[in-house]
C-alpha positions as CSV (number, residue, x, y, z in Angstrom):
1,M,-17.8,-25.0,2.3
2,S,-19.6,-22.1,0.0
3,P,-16.9,-19.7,-1.3
4,F,-19.4,-16.9,-0.1
5,L,-19.3,-17.5,3.7
6,H,-19.5,-14.6,5.5
7,H,-16.3,-13.9,8.0
8,T,-16.0,-15.7,11.2
9,S,-12.5,-15.2,12.1
10,P,-11.7,-12.2,13.9
11,T,-7.6,-11.2,12.7
12,L,-7.1,-6.7,12.6
13,H,-7.9,-5.5,9.4
14,A,-5.2,-2.5,10.1
15,A,-1.3,-2.2,9.8
16,S,0.5,-3.7,11.7
17,P,4.1,-4.7,12.7
18,A,3.4,-8.2,12.3
19,K,6.7,-9.9,12.0
20,R,9.3,-9.8,14.5
21,R,12.6,-10.3,15.1
22,P,13.5,-13.8,16.0
23,A,13.3,-13.9,19.7
24,H,9.8,-13.2,19.2
25,R,8.9,-15.9,16.6
26,I,10.1,-18.3,19.1
27,A,7.9,-17.0,21.5
28,A,5.5,-16.9,18.9
29,C,6.0,-20.3,18.2
30,V,5.8,-21.5,21.5
31,T,2.1,-20.1,21.9
32,A,1.2,-21.3,18.6
33,A,2.4,-24.8,19.7
34,L,0.3,-24.6,22.8
35,A,-2.8,-23.7,20.5
36,V,-2.5,-26.6,18.4
37,I,-2.2,-28.8,21.8
38,A,-5.9,-26.9,23.1
39,G,-6.7,-27.0,19.6
40,G,-7.8,-23.6,19.5
41,F,-5.2,-23.2,16.5
42,V,-7.0,-25.7,13.9
43,Q,-10.4,-24.7,14.4
44,A,-9.1,-21.2,13.8
45,E,-7.6,-22.3,10.7
46,Q,-10.6,-24.2,9.4
47,A,-12.3,-20.5,9.7
48,E,-10.3,-18.9,7.2
49,A,-10.5,-22.1,5.2
50,A,-12.4,-20.6,2.8
51,A,-12.3,-17.4,0.4
52,S,-15.5,-15.2,2.1
53,R,-17.7,-12.6,0.1
54,I,-19.8,-9.9,2.0
55,R,-21.7,-7.4,-0.4
56,L,-23.1,-4.1,0.1
57,G,-25.6,-1.9,-1.7
58,S,-27.1,-3.0,-5.0
59,S,-27.1,-6.4,-5.5
60,S,-26.4,-6.1,-9.4
61,D,-23.2,-4.5,-11.3
62,V,-23.1,-0.9,-13.1
63,S,-23.6,-1.5,-16.9
64,R,-22.0,1.0,-18.6
65,T,-19.6,1.4,-21.5
66,S,-16.7,4.1,-20.6
67,W,-15.3,5.8,-17.3
68,S,-13.3,8.5,-16.9
69,G,-10.1,7.9,-14.2
70,P,-8.3,6.1,-13.8
71,A,-7.9,7.7,-10.2
72,F,-5.7,6.7,-7.2
73,T,-5.6,6.6,-3.2
74,M,-2.9,6.4,-1.2
75,N,-3.3,6.1,2.6
76,G,-0.5,6.3,5.8
77,S,-2.7,3.9,7.3
78,G,-5.2,1.5,6.9
79,G,-9.0,3.1,6.9
80,V,-10.6,5.0,4.0
81,I,-10.1,8.8,3.8
82,A,-13.5,10.4,2.9
83,A,-11.9,13.1,1.2
84,T,-9.8,11.5,-1.2
85,M,-12.2,8.2,-1.6
86,T,-14.5,10.7,-2.7
87,K,-13.0,12.4,-5.6
88,A,-11.8,9.3,-6.8
89,V,-15.0,8.2,-6.9
90,D,-16.4,11.6,-8.6
91,S,-13.2,11.6,-10.9
92,I,-13.9,7.6,-12.4
93,R,-17.6,8.3,-12.7
94,G,-17.1,11.8,-14.4
95,G,-19.5,13.5,-11.8
96,T,-22.7,11.1,-12.6
97,G,-24.2,7.7,-12.1
98,S,-23.2,5.4,-9.8
99,L,-20.1,2.8,-9.6
100,D,-19.3,-0.2,-7.7
101,V,-16.2,-1.3,-5.7
102,V,-14.2,-4.0,-4.4
103,V,-12.5,-4.4,-1.4
104,L,-9.6,-6.8,-0.8
105,A,-8.6,-8.3,2.4
106,A,-6.0,-11.0,3.6
107,S,-7.5,-11.4,6.8
108,A,-10.9,-10.4,8.3
109,P,-11.1,-7.5,10.8
110,G,-10.3,-8.2,14.7
111,S,-13.8,-6.5,16.1
112,G,-16.6,-4.7,15.4
113,S,-18.0,-4.6,11.7
114,R,-16.7,-7.0,9.2
115,T,-16.7,-4.5,6.4
116,P,-15.2,-2.2,7.9
117,E,-14.2,-0.2,4.2
118,C,-17.4,-0.8,2.4
119,D,-19.0,0.9,5.7
120,A,-17.3,3.9,4.8
121,I,-17.3,3.9,1.3
122,M,-21.2,2.9,1.0
123,G,-21.8,6.4,2.8
124,L,-20.2,8.4,0.1
125,G,-22.2,9.8,-3.0
126,G,-22.1,7.7,-6.0
127,V,-21.2,4.0,-5.1
128,N,-23.4,1.3,-6.3
129,S,-22.0,-1.1,-4.2
130,C,-18.8,-2.4,-2.2
131,T,-18.2,-6.0,-1.8
132,T,-15.4,-7.5,0.4
133,W,-13.7,-10.4,-0.5
134,T,-11.3,-11.7,2.2
135,L,-8.8,-14.1,0.9
136,T,-6.6,-15.9,2.8
137,K,-4.4,-17.7,1.1
138,A,-2.1,-17.1,-2.3
139,N,-4.5,-19.3,-4.4
140,D,-7.7,-17.4,-3.3
141,G,-6.2,-15.1,-6.0
142,N,-7.5,-17.3,-8.8
143,N,-11.1,-17.7,-7.3
144,S,-13.3,-17.2,-10.6
145,Q,-16.0,-14.9,-8.3
146,A,-13.6,-12.8,-7.0
147,N,-11.9,-12.3,-10.4
148,T,-15.6,-11.8,-12.2
149,D,-16.1,-9.0,-9.0
150,I,-13.0,-7.1,-9.4
151,R,-13.8,-7.1,-13.1
152,N,-16.9,-5.6,-12.9
153,A,-16.0,-2.8,-10.4
154,E,-14.3,0.4,-11.2
155,F,-12.5,0.6,-7.9
156,V,-10.3,-2.0,-6.0
157,Y,-9.6,-0.7,-2.2
158,F,-6.7,-3.0,-0.5
159,A,-7.4,-3.1,2.9
160,G,-4.6,-2.9,5.9
161,G,-2.8,-5.8,7.2
162,D,0.4,-7.8,5.8
163,Q,1.9,-6.8,2.2
164,C,3.1,-10.5,2.0
165,K,-0.1,-12.3,1.5
166,Y,-1.1,-9.5,-0.8
167,A,2.5,-9.8,-2.8
168,A,1.2,-13.5,-2.9
169,W,-1.1,-12.6,-5.2
170,K,1.2,-11.4,-8.2
171,N,1.0,-15.1,-10.0
172,T,-2.5,-15.4,-9.9
173,S,-5.6,-14.0,-11.9
174,L,-6.3,-11.4,-9.5
175,R,-3.1,-9.4,-10.9
176,A,-4.7,-8.8,-14.6
177,S,-8.2,-8.4,-12.9
178,V,-6.9,-5.7,-10.9
179,Q,-5.3,-4.1,-13.6
180,S,-7.7,-4.3,-16.0
181,V,-9.7,-2.3,-13.5
182,V,-7.6,1.0,-14.0
183,T,-7.5,0.2,-18.0
184,K,-10.4,0.8,-18.3
185,G,-10.7,4.2,-16.5
186,G,-11.2,2.6,-12.9
187,G,-8.9,3.4,-9.8
188,S,-7.0,1.2,-7.5
189,G,-5.8,2.7,-3.9
190,G,-5.5,0.9,-0.1
191,G,-4.4,1.9,3.3
192,S,-0.9,0.6,5.0
193,A,-0.1,-2.5,3.3
194,G,-2.9,-1.7,0.7
195,H,-0.6,1.6,-0.2
196,H,2.5,-0.1,-0.1
197,I,0.8,-2.9,-2.6
198,N,0.3,0.3,-5.3
199,S,3.8,1.0,-5.6
200,S,6.1,-0.2,-8.4
201,V,8.4,-1.3,-5.8
202,V,6.9,-3.0,-2.9
203,Y,8.3,-3.2,0.2
204,D,6.7,-6.9,1.1
205,A,8.1,-7.2,4.3
206,C,8.1,-10.7,4.2
207,Q,10.9,-11.8,6.5
208,G,9.9,-9.0,9.1
209,S,9.4,-5.6,9.6
210,I,12.6,-3.2,9.7
211,T,12.7,0.1,11.2
212,S,15.0,2.7,10.0
213,A,17.9,2.3,12.2
214,E,17.9,-1.7,11.2
215,A,17.9,-0.7,7.6
216,I,20.6,2.2,7.0
217,A,22.5,0.2,9.2
218,D,22.6,-2.4,6.5
219,P,20.4,-1.4,3.6
220,Y,20.8,-5.4,2.8
221,D,19.2,-6.7,6.2
222,S,17.5,-9.7,5.6
223,Y,14.4,-8.1,6.6
224,A,14.5,-5.9,3.8
225,T,13.1,-7.6,1.0
226,F,10.8,-6.3,-1.9
227,T,8.4,-7.1,-5.0
228,T,8.4,-5.9,-8.3
229,G,6.3,-6.7,-11.1
230,M,3.0,-6.3,-9.5
231,F,1.6,-3.0,-10.5
232,D,3.0,-0.6,-12.5
233,W,0.1,2.5,-12.2
234,P,0.0,5.6,-15.1
235,H,2.6,8.2,-14.1
236,Y,3.8,6.4,-10.9
237,A,6.6,4.3,-12.1
238,N,9.5,4.2,-10.4
239,T,7.9,4.8,-6.8
240,V,8.4,2.7,-3.3
241,N,5.6,3.5,-0.9
242,D,5.8,3.6,2.7
243,S,3.0,3.6,5.4
244,H,2.8,5.4,9.4
245,F,5.2,7.4,8.1
246,V,5.8,10.1,10.5
247,T,4.6,8.3,14.1
248,R,6.9,5.0,13.3
249,D,9.9,7.3,12.1
250,R,10.2,5.4,8.9
251,M,12.2,8.1,6.9
252,G,15.6,6.2,7.2
253,R,14.5,3.1,5.5
254,T,12.9,4.5,2.8
255,M,15.7,6.3,2.0
256,A,17.3,2.9,2.7
257,F,14.3,1.5,0.3
258,V,15.4,4.5,-2.3
259,A,19.2,3.2,-2.4
260,R,18.3,-0.2,-2.5
261,A,15.6,0.4,-5.8
262,I,18.4,2.2,-8.0
263,K,21.3,-0.2,-6.6
264,D,19.4,-3.4,-7.3
265,G,18.0,-2.0,-10.7
266,R,14.6,-1.7,-10.2
267,T,13.8,1.5,-11.2
268,T,14.7,3.2,-14.6
269,S,16.7,6.4,-15.1
270,G,18.7,5.2,-12.0
271,K,16.1,7.1,-9.9
272,A,13.8,5.8,-7.0
273,W,10.9,8.0,-5.2
274,G,10.1,7.2,-2.2
275,V,6.2,7.9,-1.1
276,G,6.0,7.9,2.4
277,I,2.3,8.6,3.8
278,E,1.2,9.9,7.4
279,E,-1.0,8.0,9.7
280,G,-4.8,9.4,8.7
281,A,-3.3,11.0,5.7
282,S,-4.1,10.8,2.0
283,L,-3.2,11.0,-1.2
284,F,-5.1,11.5,-4.4
285,I,-3.9,11.1,-7.8
286,D,-5.6,12.2,-10.5
287,K,-5.7,10.4,-14.5
288,D,-3.1,12.8,-14.9
289,G,-1.1,11.9,-12.0
290,L,-1.3,15.0,-10.1
291,A,-1.3,14.2,-6.2
292,T,-3.0,16.1,-3.7
293,L,-2.4,15.4,0.2
294,S,-5.3,15.4,2.7
295,G,-4.2,15.5,6.0
296,A,-0.9,15.4,7.9
297,N,2.6,15.9,6.6
298,S,3.8,14.0,4.3
299,Y,7.0,13.4,2.0
300,I,8.3,12.2,-1.1
301,V,11.9,11.3,-1.6
302,L,14.3,11.0,-4.4
303,G,16.7,9.4,-5.3
304,D,19.0,10.4,-8.2
305,H,22.2,8.8,-8.4
306,Q,23.9,5.6,-7.2
307,P,24.4,5.0,-3.8
308,E,27.9,6.1,-2.7
309,K,27.6,2.9,-0.3
310,A,25.1,0.0,-0.4
311,V,26.7,-3.0,1.1
312,S,25.5,-6.1,2.4
313,G,26.7,-5.6,6.4
314,Q,27.6,-2.8,6.0
315,P,26.0,0.7,6.9
316,L,24.5,2.9,4.4
317,T,26.0,6.5,2.7
318,F,24.4,7.9,0.3
319,S,24.8,11.7,-0.5
320,N,21.9,14.6,-1.2
321,Y,18.6,12.7,-1.0
322,K,15.8,15.3,-2.3
323,I,12.9,15.5,-0.1
324,W,9.4,17.3,-0.8
325,R,7.6,18.1,2.2
326,L,3.7,18.3,1.0
327,T,0.8,19.5,4.0
328,S,-2.7,19.3,3.7
329,G,-4.0,20.3,0.5
330,Q,-0.7,20.4,-1.5
331,T,0.0,18.6,-5.2
332,F,2.8,17.2,-6.4
333,D,3.0,16.1,-10.0
334,F,4.1,12.4,-10.7
335,K,3.1,13.2,-14.6
336,N,5.7,15.6,-15.0
337,R,8.0,15.3,-11.7
338,P,9.0,18.9,-10.1
339,T,12.7,19.9,-9.8
340,C,12.5,22.2,-7.4
341,G,10.8,22.8,-3.6
342,Y,13.0,20.3,-2.1
343,Y,15.3,20.1,1.2
344,L,18.4,17.9,0.8
345,R,19.4,15.4,3.4
346,S,22.1,12.7,3.3
347,V,23.0,9.5,5.5
348,T,27.0,9.1,6.0
349,N,28.2,5.4,7.3
350,G,24.4,4.8,8.4
351,V,24.2,8.2,10.3
352,T,21.6,10.8,9.5
353,D,22.2,14.5,9.1
354,G,19.8,16.9,10.4
355,N,16.0,16.9,10.8
356,L,14.8,14.1,8.2
357,Y,11.3,15.6,8.0
358,N,12.0,19.1,7.7
359,G,14.4,21.3,6.3
360,T,14.7,25.1,4.3
361,P,13.9,23.8,0.4
362,V,16.8,24.9,-2.3
363,T,16.7,27.8,-4.2
364,G,17.8,28.5,-7.6
365,C,17.1,25.0,-8.5
């Protein structure tokens, strides 16, 4: 079967809670077993067996010796945000010429267009082509044509879906290929699961999706799993991303992720920075690490000391998280990270104090 087949099986391309607690898993297994009996599951498996490639725009890549990035887009939900994607494209091409984009997905879209991200990207100025690669298996990260397309591109966008499948590409050629795009002055980004995979500490959700209540009740819950060593972008070190932030009430779990990152030594200098982006919002980050928010309020959560209590099977205690509430148009400097403008919140024995999403900034800091 050709590696260049079009998408054939519909699976939602956006963020989803996906994995559930054991009772739900049992029900899912029963459903899957019935599907196997009916033959439907086998057909779906075959339909997704091959890596697929769909290219829009020019059939030839841009030939150019230098680029003006890197630049990044961090989106709270799966779709491309025109405002920040335009900034990224213009920043990378230096305002002249055009560039090539690759969209990476681990599943095909559920309905409608088979290339929803590329449809949006091709509507922007300065884009020569956009190629969607759907790579459904971990070893698809070694697909030679996919890696060639990535290395020839100037921006790689990770679609929404399941960040565990993206984390599985860590030990494939794809990781170095994406890094090469940023190194040459291109960029990377993504939405929802694609946002998660672009932080230095990745909440991979490989055992299931965890809620805020579960995470602060036990920061070592079996559903709190992480991948490190995937990407570490310039000026973006020591970060752990989260998505759908306010809508799905994820401040509590980001607090737990930050505590875990520090306690487990996954970051440097005893600090970790949670980057929680709301649905429909997007953070554009330029080559100097200056981030500008577009859309709904989003949050930066700093833990700058060891948790007072982060123990398996026990509720979290962590005092004085520093939280920056960003509004649309506001900036945050990741290269020279601010030391003021935050409000404070704590978790004591699994109980949070005050309104986690609003507070009075500390003065005199």
